[in-house]
C-alpha positions as CSV (number, residue, x, y, z in Angstrom):
1,M,104.7,95.2,108.7
2,T,107.9,93.8,107.4
3,E,110.8,94.5,109.6
4,Y,114.0,96.0,108.0
5,P,116.8,93.4,108.6
6,Y,119.4,96.0,109.4
7,P,119.4,98.0,112.6
8,P,120.4,101.5,112.0
9,Q,123.6,101.4,114.0
10,A,124.6,98.4,111.6
11,Y,124.8,100.2,108.4
12,A,124.5,103.9,107.7
13,N,121.4,104.2,105.7
14,G,120.9,100.5,105.4
15,Y,124.1,100.1,103.0
16,P,126.8,97.7,103.7
17,P,130.1,99.2,104.8
18,P,132.6,100.6,102.3
19,S,134.8,97.3,102.7
20,R,131.8,95.3,101.2
21,T,131.1,97.4,98.2
22,A,134.7,98.4,97.4
23,T,135.6,98.9,93.4
24,T,136.2,95.6,91.8
25,T,137.8,94.7,88.6
26,A,136.4,91.2,87.3
27,T,138.4,89.4,84.7
28,A,138.3,85.6,83.4
29,P,140.3,83.4,85.1
30,A,143.7,82.1,83.6
31,P,143.2,78.9,81.7
32,Y,144.7,75.7,83.0
33,P,147.7,74.4,81.0
34,A,146.8,71.5,78.5
35,P,148.6,68.4,78.9
36,P,151.2,67.9,76.1
37,S,149.1,65.2,74.2
38,T,146.2,67.5,73.9
39,A,147.8,70.7,72.8
40,A,145.6,73.0,70.7
41,S,145.9,72.7,67.1
42,S,145.4,75.5,64.8
43,N,142.6,73.4,63.2
44,G,139.6,73.1,65.4
45,T,138.4,69.8,63.9
46,A,141.8,68.3,64.6
47,A,141.8,69.7,68.2
48,K,138.6,67.9,68.9
49,R,140.1,64.6,67.5
50,Q,142.9,65.2,69.7
51,R,140.9,65.6,72.7
52,N,139.0,62.3,71.9
53,Q,142.4,60.4,71.7
54,P,143.5,58.5,75.0
55,V,146.2,60.2,77.0
56,D,149.7,58.7,77.6
57,W,149.6,59.4,81.4
58,N,152.9,57.8,82.0
59,E,154.5,60.5,79.4
60,Y,152.4,63.2,81.1
61,F,153.7,62.5,84.7
62,G,157.3,62.1,83.3
63,G,157.3,58.3,84.0
64,K,155.8,58.7,87.4
65,P,152.0,58.4,87.3
66,P,149.8,58.4,90.5
67,K,148.2,55.1,91.5
68,E,144.9,56.5,90.8
69,I,143.8,58.9,88.0
70,I,140.2,60.2,87.8
71,V,139.2,61.1,84.2
72,I,136.3,63.4,83.7
73,D,134.7,62.9,80.4
74,D,133.1,66.4,79.3
75,D,131.2,66.2,75.7
76,D,129.9,69.6,76.0
77,E,131.4,72.5,73.7
78,D,133.8,74.5,75.4
79,E,132.5,78.0,76.6
80,A,134.2,81.1,75.3
81,P,136.5,82.8,77.7
82,A,135.1,85.9,79.2
83,T,137.3,88.7,77.7
84,N,135.4,91.8,78.9
85,Q,136.3,93.5,82.2
86,T,133.9,95.0,84.7
87,N,135.2,98.0,86.3
88,Q,132.5,99.4,88.7
89,T,133.5,102.7,90.7
90,Y,131.0,103.9,93.1
91,H,130.9,107.7,93.6
92,N,129.5,109.8,96.2
93,P,127.9,112.9,94.2
94,P,125.2,115.1,95.6
95,V,122.2,113.2,96.2
96,A,119.7,115.1,94.0
97,S,121.0,118.0,91.9
98,A,117.9,119.7,91.0
99,S,118.1,122.9,89.1
100,T,115.6,125.1,90.6
101,S,115.1,128.5,92.0
102,Q,115.1,129.6,95.6
103,Q,111.4,130.5,95.3
104,H,110.6,126.7,94.8
105,M,112.8,125.6,97.8
106,D,111.1,128.3,100.0
107,K,107.4,127.0,98.9
108,R,104.7,129.1,100.4
109,R,103.6,126.4,102.9
110,K,102.6,126.8,106.2
111,T,104.4,124.2,108.7
112,T,102.0,121.8,110.4
113,N,101.4,122.1,114.1
114,Y,102.3,118.6,114.2
115,D,105.3,118.9,112.2
116,A,106.6,115.4,111.7
117,A,110.2,116.2,112.4
118,Y,109.0,113.4,114.6
119,H,111.5,111.0,113.4
120,H,114.8,109.2,113.8
121,A,117.9,111.1,112.9
122,E,118.1,111.1,109.3
123,Y,120.7,108.5,108.1
124,S,123.7,110.5,106.4
125,N,125.1,109.2,103.0
126,T,128.3,110.9,103.6
127,H,130.4,108.0,104.0
128,T,128.0,105.6,102.0
129,P,129.4,104.5,98.6
130,Y,127.1,105.7,95.8
131,Y,125.6,103.1,93.9
132,D,125.6,104.3,90.1
133,A,122.2,103.2,89.6
134,A,120.6,103.8,86.4
135,S,116.7,104.9,86.5
136,T,114.4,102.3,85.0
137,D,111.3,104.6,84.8
138,Q,109.5,103.7,81.8
139,N,109.6,107.4,80.6
140,P,110.5,108.7,77.2
141,T,112.8,111.2,79.1
142,S,114.6,108.4,81.0
143,Y,118.1,108.5,81.3
144,K,119.3,105.4,79.0
145,T,122.5,103.4,80.1
146,S,123.8,100.1,79.8
147,A,125.0,99.9,83.4
148,A,123.1,97.6,85.8
149,T,120.5,99.4,87.7
150,S,122.4,99.1,90.9
151,L,124.9,96.9,92.5
152,A,122.5,95.1,94.8
153,S,120.3,94.0,91.7
154,Q,123.2,92.1,90.2
155,P,123.2,88.3,90.6
156,S,125.4,86.8,93.3
157,A,127.0,83.5,93.2
158,S,125.4,82.6,96.6
159,A,121.9,82.9,95.0
160,Y,122.5,79.8,93.0
161,A,125.0,77.7,95.3
162,E,122.1,77.3,97.9
163,D,119.9,75.8,95.1
164,A,122.6,73.3,93.8
165,A,122.5,69.5,94.6
166,T,125.7,67.5,95.2
167,G,126.6,65.5,92.2
168,Q,124.4,67.7,89.8
169,K,125.7,69.1,86.7
170,R,125.9,72.9,87.3
171,K,123.5,75.0,85.3
172,R,124.6,78.0,83.4
173,T,123.1,81.2,84.9
174,T,122.9,84.5,82.8
175,R,122.3,87.9,84.1
176,Q,119.0,88.1,82.4
177,G,117.9,84.7,84.1
178,A,118.8,86.3,87.6
179,A,116.9,89.4,86.8
180,D,113.9,87.3,85.6
181,Q,114.2,85.5,88.8
182,K,114.1,88.6,91.1
183,K,111.2,89.8,89.2
184,R,109.4,86.7,90.1
185,E,110.4,86.9,93.8
186,V,109.0,90.6,93.7
187,N,105.7,89.6,92.1
188,A,105.2,86.6,94.4
189,R,105.2,88.5,97.5
190,P,102.0,89.2,98.8
191,D,101.3,92.9,98.9
192,P,101.0,94.2,102.4
193,F,98.6,97.1,101.3
194,A,96.3,95.1,99.1
195,E,93.1,94.4,101.1
196,Y,91.2,96.8,103.5
197,V,90.0,95.1,106.7
198,P,86.9,97.1,107.9
199,P,86.3,97.8,111.7
200,P,83.6,95.6,113.5
201,K,79.9,96.7,113.1
202,P,78.7,98.7,114.7
203,P,82.3,100.3,115.2
204,L,83.3,100.9,118.8
205,K,83.2,104.7,119.7
206,A,85.7,105.3,122.7
207,K,84.6,107.5,125.7
208,D,86.6,110.2,127.3
209,V,90.1,109.0,128.0
210,F,91.2,108.9,131.4
211,V,94.5,110.9,131.9
212,P,96.3,110.1,135.1
213,L,97.9,113.1,136.9
214,V,101.7,112.1,137.5
215,P,103.1,113.9,140.6
216,D,106.3,115.9,140.0
217,R,108.7,114.5,142.7
218,T,111.8,116.4,141.3
219,A,110.4,119.7,141.3
220,K,112.6,122.5,142.8
221,R,111.4,125.8,144.2
222,D,111.1,128.6,141.7
223,Q,112.0,126.2,138.8
224,K,110.5,127.3,135.6
225,V,109.0,124.6,133.5
226,D,107.1,126.7,130.8
227,D,107.8,129.6,128.6
228,D,105.7,132.7,128.4
229,D,103.5,131.0,125.6
230,G,102.7,127.9,127.9
231,H,105.1,125.7,125.9
232,Y,107.1,123.1,128.0
233,I,110.6,124.0,128.4
234,V,112.6,121.0,126.8
235,H,116.1,119.9,128.1
236,D,118.0,117.0,126.6
237,H,118.4,114.1,129.0
238,A,115.9,115.6,131.3
239,D,113.3,113.0,133.0
240,L,109.6,113.5,131.7
241,T,108.2,111.6,135.0
242,E,110.0,108.6,136.3
243,R,109.4,106.4,133.3
244,Y,110.4,108.6,130.3
245,S,113.7,110.5,129.8
246,I,113.7,113.1,127.0
247,V,116.3,112.6,124.2
248,K,115.7,115.6,122.2
249,L,113.3,117.9,120.6
250,L,111.9,116.9,117.3
251,G,109.1,119.7,116.6
252,Q,107.2,122.6,117.8
253,G,103.6,124.0,116.7
254,T,100.7,125.8,118.2
255,F,99.5,122.7,120.0
256,G,102.9,122.2,121.9
257,K,106.0,120.3,121.4
258,V,107.0,116.7,120.1
259,V,110.0,115.2,121.7
260,Q,111.8,111.9,121.3
261,A,112.0,110.2,124.7
262,Y,113.3,106.8,126.0
263,D,110.7,104.6,127.7
264,R,112.4,103.0,130.5
265,R,109.7,100.4,131.2
266,R,109.5,99.2,127.4
267,N,113.3,99.8,126.8
268,A,112.6,101.7,123.4
269,D,112.4,105.2,122.0
270,V,109.0,106.7,121.8
271,A,107.6,110.2,120.6
272,I,105.7,112.4,123.2
273,K,103.2,115.3,122.2
274,I,103.6,117.6,125.0
275,I,100.4,119.9,124.8
276,R,100.7,123.3,125.9
277,S,99.5,124.4,129.3
278,V,96.7,126.6,127.7
279,Q,93.2,125.4,128.7
280,K,91.9,125.3,124.9
281,Y,94.6,123.2,123.9
282,R,94.2,120.9,126.7
283,D,90.5,120.5,125.8
284,A,91.3,119.8,122.1
285,S,94.0,117.1,123.2
286,R,91.3,115.2,124.9
287,I,89.4,115.1,121.8
288,E,92.5,113.7,120.2
289,L,92.8,111.1,122.8
290,R,89.2,109.8,122.3
291,V,90.0,109.6,118.4
292,L,93.3,107.7,119.0
293,S,91.5,105.4,121.5
294,T,88.9,104.7,119.0
295,L,91.4,103.8,116.5
296,A,93.1,101.6,118.6
297,C,89.9,99.6,120.0
298,N,88.7,98.9,116.4
299,D,92.1,97.9,114.7
300,K,94.4,96.4,117.4
301,H,96.7,94.9,114.9
302,N,96.9,98.4,113.0
303,R,96.2,96.9,109.5
304,N,94.8,100.3,108.5
305,K,98.2,102.5,109.0
306,C,97.0,105.0,111.6
307,I,99.2,105.9,114.6
308,H,98.2,104.4,117.7
309,L,98.1,105.7,121.3
310,R,100.6,103.9,123.6
311,D,100.2,106.0,127.0
312,T,99.0,109.3,128.3
313,F,99.6,111.4,131.4
314,D,99.4,114.5,132.9
315,F,102.8,116.2,134.0
316,R,103.4,119.7,135.4
317,N,99.9,120.8,133.7
318,H,100.8,119.3,130.4
319,I,99.0,116.6,128.8
320,C,101.4,114.3,127.3
321,I,100.5,111.7,124.4
322,V,102.8,108.8,123.8
323,T,103.0,107.2,120.4
324,D,105.5,105.1,118.5
325,L,108.5,106.7,117.1
326,L,108.5,106.2,113.3
327,G,110.6,107.9,110.5
328,Q,110.4,111.3,109.1
329,S,107.5,112.6,107.4
330,V,106.8,112.1,103.5
331,F,107.1,115.9,103.2
332,D,110.5,116.0,104.9
333,F,111.7,113.1,102.6
334,L,110.7,115.1,99.6
335,K,112.4,118.3,100.8
336,S,115.7,116.2,101.5
337,N,115.4,115.0,98.0
338,S,115.2,118.4,96.6
339,F,111.4,117.9,95.8
340,V,112.2,115.4,93.0
341,P,109.0,113.4,92.7
342,F,108.4,109.8,93.8
343,P,108.6,106.9,91.5
344,S,104.9,106.0,89.9
345,T,104.9,102.6,91.9
346,H,105.6,104.3,95.1
347,I,102.8,106.7,94.5
348,Q,100.5,104.1,93.9
349,Q,101.3,102.2,97.2
350,F,101.0,105.4,99.2
351,A,97.6,105.9,97.5
352,R,96.5,102.5,98.5
353,Q,97.6,103.1,102.1
354,L,96.1,106.4,102.3
355,F,92.8,105.5,100.9
356,T,92.7,102.4,103.5
357,S,93.5,104.6,106.4
358,V,90.7,107.2,105.2
359,A,88.3,104.3,104.4
360,F,88.9,103.1,107.9
361,L,88.4,106.5,109.4
362,H,85.2,107.1,107.4
363,D,83.6,103.8,108.7
364,L,84.4,104.8,112.2
365,N,82.4,108.1,111.4
366,L,85.7,110.2,111.5
367,I,86.9,112.8,109.3
368,H,90.5,113.6,109.4
369,T,90.3,117.2,108.0
370,D,94.2,117.8,107.8
371,L,95.6,115.3,105.3
372,K,98.8,116.3,104.1
373,P,102.4,115.0,103.4
374,E,103.5,116.4,106.8
375,N,101.0,114.1,108.4
376,I,102.1,111.0,106.7
377,L,105.2,109.3,108.3
378,L,107.3,106.8,106.9
379,V,108.1,103.7,108.7
380,Q,111.6,103.2,107.5
381,N,113.9,106.1,105.9
382,H,116.0,103.9,104.3
383,Y,116.8,104.7,100.5
384,Q,118.7,104.1,97.4
385,T,120.2,106.9,95.1
386,F,119.1,106.4,91.5
387,T,120.1,108.3,88.5
388,Y,117.3,110.3,87.3
389,N,118.6,112.9,84.7
390,R,115.3,114.2,83.3
391,N,113.0,117.1,83.5
392,I,110.6,117.1,86.6
393,P,106.9,117.0,85.7
394,S,105.0,120.3,87.0
395,S,101.6,121.4,87.4
396,S,102.7,124.9,86.1
397,N,104.4,126.0,82.9
398,T,106.8,128.4,85.2
399,N,110.1,127.4,86.6
400,P,110.9,124.1,84.8
401,R,113.1,122.0,86.9
402,S,115.4,118.9,86.4
403,A,117.6,116.6,88.5
404,K,120.3,114.3,88.0
405,F,119.8,111.8,90.8
406,R,116.9,110.9,93.3
407,R,116.5,109.1,96.3
408,V,114.1,106.1,96.4
409,L,112.8,104.6,99.4
410,L,113.4,100.8,100.0
411,D,110.1,100.6,102.0
412,P,107.1,103.0,101.2
413,E,105.2,101.9,104.2
414,I,103.5,104.8,106.0
415,R,101.4,105.8,109.0
416,L,98.8,108.5,109.2
417,I,99.2,110.8,112.0
418,D,97.9,114.0,113.7
419,F,94.3,113.5,114.8
420,G,93.9,116.8,116.5
421,S,91.6,118.1,114.0
422,A,89.7,115.0,113.6
423,T,86.1,115.2,113.9
424,F,83.3,112.8,114.5
425,D,80.5,113.3,111.7
426,D,77.7,113.5,114.2
427,E,79.5,116.1,116.3
428,Y,80.3,119.9,116.0
429,H,82.0,120.9,112.6
430,S,84.0,124.1,112.6
431,S,83.5,126.4,109.6
432,V,87.2,126.2,108.2
433,V,89.2,123.0,108.2
434,S,92.3,121.7,106.4
435,T,95.5,123.1,105.8
436,R,95.1,125.7,102.6
437,H,96.9,123.8,100.0
438,Y,94.7,120.6,100.5
439,R,91.4,122.4,101.3
440,A,88.1,121.2,99.1
441,P,86.0,123.6,97.2
442,E,83.1,123.0,99.5
443,I,84.9,124.4,102.4
444,I,86.0,127.6,100.5
445,L,82.4,128.0,99.3
446,N,80.9,127.6,102.9
447,L,78.9,124.9,101.8
448,G,79.6,122.6,104.8
449,W,81.9,119.7,104.9
450,S,82.1,115.9,105.6
451,F,83.9,112.9,104.6
452,P,84.5,113.9,100.9
453,C,86.9,116.7,101.9
454,D,89.6,114.1,103.0
455,I,89.2,112.5,99.3
456,W,90.1,115.9,97.7
457,S,93.2,116.2,100.1
458,I,94.1,113.1,98.9
459,G,94.1,114.1,95.1
460,C,96.2,117.0,95.9
461,I,98.6,114.8,98.0
462,L,99.1,112.3,94.9
463,V,99.6,115.0,92.4
464,E,102.1,116.5,94.7
465,F,103.9,113.1,94.9
466,F,104.1,113.0,91.0
467,T,105.5,116.4,90.7
468,G,107.3,117.3,93.8
469,D,105.4,120.5,94.2
470,A,102.1,121.6,96.2
471,L,99.3,121.5,93.6
472,F,97.4,124.6,94.9
473,Q,100.2,126.9,96.1
474,T,98.1,130.0,97.1
475,H,96.7,131.9,100.3
476,D,93.7,133.6,98.7
477,N,90.3,132.1,98.2
478,L,89.3,133.6,94.9
479,E,92.9,132.6,93.6
480,H,92.5,129.2,94.9
481,L,89.2,128.6,93.0
482,A,90.5,130.2,89.8
483,M,93.3,127.5,90.1
484,M,91.0,124.7,90.6
485,E,88.9,125.7,87.5
486,A,92.4,125.8,85.7
487,V,93.3,122.4,86.8
488,C,90.0,120.7,86.5
489,N,89.5,122.3,83.2
490,T,85.8,123.1,83.8
491,P,84.0,126.0,85.7
492,I,82.5,125.4,89.1
493,D,79.2,123.5,88.7
494,K,76.2,125.9,88.4
495,A,74.2,123.8,91.1
496,L,76.9,124.8,93.7
497,V,77.1,128.3,92.6
498,R,73.3,128.7,92.8
499,L,73.6,127.5,96.5
500,V,76.3,129.8,97.2
501,T,74.6,132.9,95.7
502,A,71.1,132.0,97.1
503,G,71.3,133.6,100.3
504,R,70.1,137.2,101.2
505,G,70.4,139.7,103.9
506,S,72.0,137.9,107.2
507,N,71.9,134.7,105.5
508,K,74.1,135.6,102.6
509,N,77.1,133.5,102.0
510,S,80.1,135.5,102.1
511,A,81.7,133.4,99.0
512,A,78.9,134.8,96.9
513,A,81.4,137.6,96.3
514,Y,83.6,135.3,94.2
515,F,80.9,135.0,91.6
516,R,79.2,137.4,89.2
517,R,76.4,136.3,87.0
518,Q,76.9,132.8,88.2
519,I,80.6,132.5,86.9
520,L,83.7,132.9,88.9
521,D,84.5,136.4,89.1
522,Y,88.6,136.2,88.4
523,P,90.5,138.2,87.8
524,Q,89.1,141.2,89.4
525,S,90.2,144.8,88.9
526,D,92.4,144.5,92.0
527,T,94.0,141.3,91.3
528,P,97.7,141.4,91.2
529,R,99.5,140.6,88.0
530,S,101.6,138.0,89.6
531,S,98.4,136.3,90.5
532,R,96.9,136.5,87.0
533,K,100.1,135.1,85.8
534,F,100.4,132.3,88.0
535,V,96.8,130.9,87.4
536,K,97.4,131.2,83.7
537,A,100.4,129.1,84.0
538,M,98.4,126.3,85.8
539,K,98.2,123.0,83.6
540,P,95.1,121.2,83.1
541,L,95.1,117.8,84.9
542,H,95.7,115.8,81.6
543,E,98.8,117.8,80.9
544,I,100.1,117.3,84.5
545,I,99.6,113.5,84.1
546,P,100.5,112.7,80.6
547,A,98.5,109.4,79.5
548,H,101.3,107.9,77.6
549,N,100.7,104.5,79.1
550,E,98.0,102.5,80.7
551,F,99.4,103.0,84.1
552,N,99.0,106.8,83.7
553,R,95.7,106.7,82.1
554,Q,94.2,104.7,85.0
555,F,95.8,107.2,87.4
556,L,94.5,110.3,85.6
557,D,91.2,108.6,85.6
558,L,91.1,108.1,89.1
559,L,92.4,111.8,89.8
560,K,89.4,113.1,87.5
561,K,86.9,111.3,89.8
562,I,88.4,112.9,92.8
563,F,88.8,116.2,91.5
564,V,85.1,116.7,91.5
565,Y,83.5,120.0,92.8
566,D,80.3,118.5,94.2
567,P,81.1,116.4,97.2
568,K,78.3,114.2,96.7
569,K,79.5,113.1,93.4
570,R,83.2,112.7,94.5
571,I,84.5,109.2,94.5
572,T,84.6,107.6,98.0
573,A,87.7,106.0,99.7
574,H,86.0,102.4,99.5
575,Q,85.3,103.2,95.6
576,A,88.8,104.5,95.0
577,L,90.2,101.2,96.6
578,Q,88.6,99.3,93.8
579,H,89.8,101.4,91.1
580,E,91.5,99.7,88.0
581,W,94.5,101.6,88.7
582,F,95.5,99.4,91.8
583,K,95.4,96.5,89.3
584,E,98.1,98.3,86.9
585,H,101.6,96.7,87.3
586,Y,104.4,99.1,86.5
587,E,108.4,98.8,86.6
588,D,110.3,101.8,87.7
589,D,112.8,102.8,90.3
590,G,110.4,101.7,93.0
591,T,110.3,98.2,91.7
592,E,114.2,98.2,91.4
593,A,114.3,99.5,95.1
594,E,112.0,96.7,96.2
595,K,114.6,94.0,94.5
596,I,117.4,95.6,96.3
597,K,115.4,95.4,99.7
598,I,114.6,91.7,99.1
599,E,118.2,91.1,98.1
600,R,119.6,92.7,101.3
601,Q,117.0,90.9,103.6
602,R,117.9,87.4,101.9
603,A,121.6,88.4,102.5
604,A,121.0,89.1,106.1
605,R,119.1,85.9,106.6
606,L,122.0,83.9,105.2
607,D,124.3,85.9,107.4
608,A,122.2,85.0,110.5
609,Q,122.2,81.2,109.4
610,Q,125.7,81.2,109.0
611,R,126.6,83.1,112.5
612,S,124.1,80.5,114.1
613,Q,125.9,77.6,112.7
614,Q,129.1,78.7,114.0
615,P,130.6,76.9,117.1
616,E,130.8,79.2,120.2
617,P,134.4,79.5,121.5
618,Q,135.2,77.5,124.5
619,V,136.3,79.2,127.7
620,G,139.9,80.3,127.3
621,Q,140.0,79.7,123.5
622,V,141.2,82.6,121.4
623,N,139.6,83.2,118.0
624,R,142.1,84.3,115.3
């Protein structure tokens, strides 16, 4: 994991203070006056001959020449003086001005039980200068501009001074050369998400985790610590045992609450999941603890991007699960960005990390069962605002949207969280799993589920990253299946339909009611008109992801291997990691944001070196 060079308190949202990025006007320096004997002639050749003649220094210095004169002989052609001016003004407009309906903003999405409001306070850009950054996405609808992509992507003089040797002739550096150099720097960096490291064989399976009971030494008589539903009553700055102090509430769900707390022993902020004091939730939390312990003992260095257990205890009849405090969820970032989609390169990096995490889980014989953007946390929230100015891709022909700007993450590193529903494949399986929008067809059809249901969920997530919208926005099984047929552009496999409709009597599958003569019975007589209209407006996959370049063609090919009805024929996480799409290179806002991050890290290192080289003031000395 690469650590961001700036602490949050240093620069809001990782940007330098306004004094470092003020409006500047760059002009060519005024030329030095020429000696009298070398005054410019109207004839260029004559002027050159004059420059080659010896100079009368006695006359030049008014009869009082110095004892020593150093003459620099330069045979190179003179550079043309710079005549153009650069007047860059940084605005502070709304981050993402997306024209959209209220219906889109209030999407029919259930909030997660482990809603990752579980994050640092979002960095405000209220007082942050807006970098007038043009989008570099290679898309026919991209906004075209001659402006530099961002201030941070322009070459700085210090970038070349550090490479110059004393006595060498200074080389001319062009902006294109600087851009090429930065591209080489990005490409030369090792991809931190490139390689999957499997667990040891056989993998370790943790036993039940011991949860120590922490006595309440501050309890007061008649003090109420729970509400009527068994949720812990959270008070800011209150102690949660002698070790932890609550900072604030981050989120709440059916399982309990998540708080940000300060760990006095580690001198660090953490996230604590406080389980409801209801027995069934306490029992479920012990399964989650066993899963978290299994993850940690098989991946001590956390190369596979899953949240790790740091501590657990039982306090006031509430089991508490302590983990690292990370950034906001990917869904929360999308929401704050007006649901403007991610750059293609970031989708690729998210996908590689997700498939890595899920391959790791599957190798441990674990199924997550609840993959969704709410359960994917960012390690860093820092972003750069870019010009977008285009129509937003959509999975439907209704409600077209557009946006002028979008926020682009500087670091797309993520962590997978919420293992409260995770299941060992050789243990009990509940009949229904997964949040509705990300639920695989075999679950809806009551055909049983296993590892492939996680892969289907990843496919839904990746399309959502591409469009900004959940792919299957529905709460009805029949409508959901109809939407799947529209997106996959093919009916559900006959073999699966026969399995669904084969049962009789008490063994009859309730999903058989969705079919008539081996074909999905949609629409039915009582199907609302709004449902018919919505399903009819759904685009097939090849229209959602237009294959106008090789990057998109490979992305579409991977998605087609994911959206396969038969779970036995669906691509696995290991196979997905070997797909050609992950070998594709693409230039867009994501790569530009990466360059900005590298430049800031380099500037931070130089600044740290300069600070370390400054002599410390002596006692009694005043620095002015």
